[in-house]
N, C-alpha and C positions, 0 to 999 in steps of 0.2 A: 347728844347721844340718847339712842331710842333703847329702853329695854324690851327685851323679848322673851315673855314667859317661858319658851320651850328651851332657849339657852342662855341660861345664867351666866354671868361674868364672874369668875372665881380670881381672887386674887393670889398671886404667891410671890415668896420671897425670891427677888432676882439673885442670882448665884454671882459669885466673882467673874471677872470678863475672862471667858474661852476661846480658845480658837475654833475648837469642833463641837457642836452639839447634835445629838441625835434625837428626833423628835418620831413619834410614832401613833397610831389610831389603833385600838384594840377593843377586845371585849373582855370582861371579868368574867364570863358565863359562856358555857358551850352554844355554839349557833351553828345554824345551815347556812352554807353558802349557796350561791346560784347554781350548782350541779346537783344541790340536795344532800352534800357531804358534810357531815356533823366536824366541826372543828372547835378548838378552844377547851377539850375537856381537859387537858393537862396545860393552863394556860400559865400557871405558874412557874413550872419547869421552862417552858418556852420563853417567857420573857427573862427568866433568870440567864439562860444561856445567852439570849439577845444582849443584855447589858454588860454580861462578863466579857463577851467576845470584841463589842464595840469599846469597852473599857481599853482592854487590852490593845487595841487598835489606835486608841488617841482619843476617842470621844470623852469629854470632862463634864458633860451635864446630859441629862435625859429629861424630856419631856413627855409624858405619856398622857394621852387623852383616853379615858375609859368610856366608850360607846355604849350608850344605854344606862349609864349610870345616873341616879337621881339622888345619891347618898349627901348629906351635908358635912358628917364627921367622915374624913378619908380613912381611917382606922376601920370603917364599916367595910371598905372594900376587899375584894379578895385579892387584890392585886398588893395590898399594903405590906403584906410581910416581905415580899421581895423589895420593894423600894423604900420602905422605912428608913434604914440605914443612911441611903443616899440622900432622902429628903431632909434628914435631920443634919446631913453635913452640907446642905445647900448644893447637891451636885444632881439632885432631880426636882420633878413636880409631877403631881399626879392630879388631872382635870376630870371632873366629871364631865362627859359630854352627853346631853340629854337627847340623844337621838339612837335609835335601833338599828344595827348593822342589816339583820334579816329577821323575817319573820319566824317565829317558833318552830313551823313544819317547812321553812325556806321558799314559802310561797308568797312573802312579803306582808304587809307593806315593807319596802327595804328600807326607809327613811321616816321616823314619826317627828316630821317638822311642818308645820303649816307656814310657808313662805311664799307660797305663789307660785305661778308657773311661767314659762317662757316658750310660747307656742304650744307642741304636743310633748315638751320635755317638761316633765314634772320632778319635783323632789321628792316624789314616791316612788320612785323607779331606779335604775341603774344600779341596783345593788348596793347602794350605801355610799356611792360615789361621792355624791353632792356631801353628803355629811364629812366624808374623809377630806374633801378638798377645803371644805370649810374649816377644818382642825387644821390642815396644813396651812392656810392663810392666818390663823390664829398662833399658830408657831411661829410666823415670821415676824407678827407685830409684839409678842410677846419676848422674843429673844433678838428683837432689833436693839444694837447698843451693846449687848452682852457676849455674843457670838459671832465671829467671824465668818463661818459656814455653820448652815443647818443642814443635817442629811435626813431626808425622809426615808425610813426604812421599815417595810412591816415586820413583826415581831419573829417572821419564820424566815427573814433575809439577812444577810450580813453584806456590808460594803467591805471588801477586801481590797486593799491597795495594790499595786503590780509589785514584781518581786524586787524592783529596783529601791524599793521605799520601804522604811521600816514600820511607818503608820500612817495614817491619814493626813496629816498636818503636812508631814514631807511631801505627799502626792500632790495634794491641794498648792503647796508653795511652788512646785514646779510647774503647775498651772500657771498661776499668778506670774511667775516669772516669765513663761513662754507668752501668755496673753495677757497684757495689762487690765485692769478693770473687769474679769471675768465675772459676769453675772450669776453663773450656774455651769455646772460641770455635769456632762453625759457621760455615764460608764457603762461598758458591757455587762449586759444583764442577762444571765442563763439560769433557767429553770431545770431543777433535778426532780425526778421521781422514780418509782420503782421501775426495774427493767422489765420489759415484757416478758410475761411468764413467771417471773420471781414470786415466790410464796408469800402471801401477806404477812406481815409483821406487826405487833403492835405499835413498835417502835419504828418510824421509817430508818432512821439512821440507823437501828441495827440490821437493815438488810441491805442488799447491794443496790446501789443507786445508778441511774443512766441520765445523762444530760438531755434535756429535751429542747424546747425552743429557745433559740438565741436571739437576744433583741441588742443589735452592737451600739446604740445611741440611746438609750433611755435615761432622760433627766431623773435623777433622785434625789 
């Protein structure tokens, strides 16, 4: 094994075996996305909603990678207040992911990792995607032998089982019964935003929402 100075390996206490675990990659601080729109100012509320929703839907372990974090003591994290009870109960882990999603003004560099290039596609581009995919791969390795299924879900997204199922475990069991040894599951993915002409509100959930782009099979 080789050490990488920009990607420290952080140990965490493995949880009891679970059927469904949820993993996410997020920032503990506000940042600008590729459209130069500020996000993450109310990250504590967003993360709390995400955890509560997926616990209600059957996820029993949460692995959160905090992008750009360089803390040693997780109690220094802005996300700690939300995750502390779950971490203590061995139902969550908070991992510092030493790369930055976006530059302070939205112009980049998107990822602060020096790990080489492949042709013209460098790890300094693509809006943090290489960092996010690396976190997803790390989640698979950390949760191997712990979780039967690992769901990769952004903190502003919710994985909802179909109306015939009470929770995610039931929905995934139906898939496994229908198709043995299924390695992954794709789910319909609908994006919501404010309706055209709707007045801007501080909280998008407080305003009227309209369905946007629908992706019929997006593996999450």
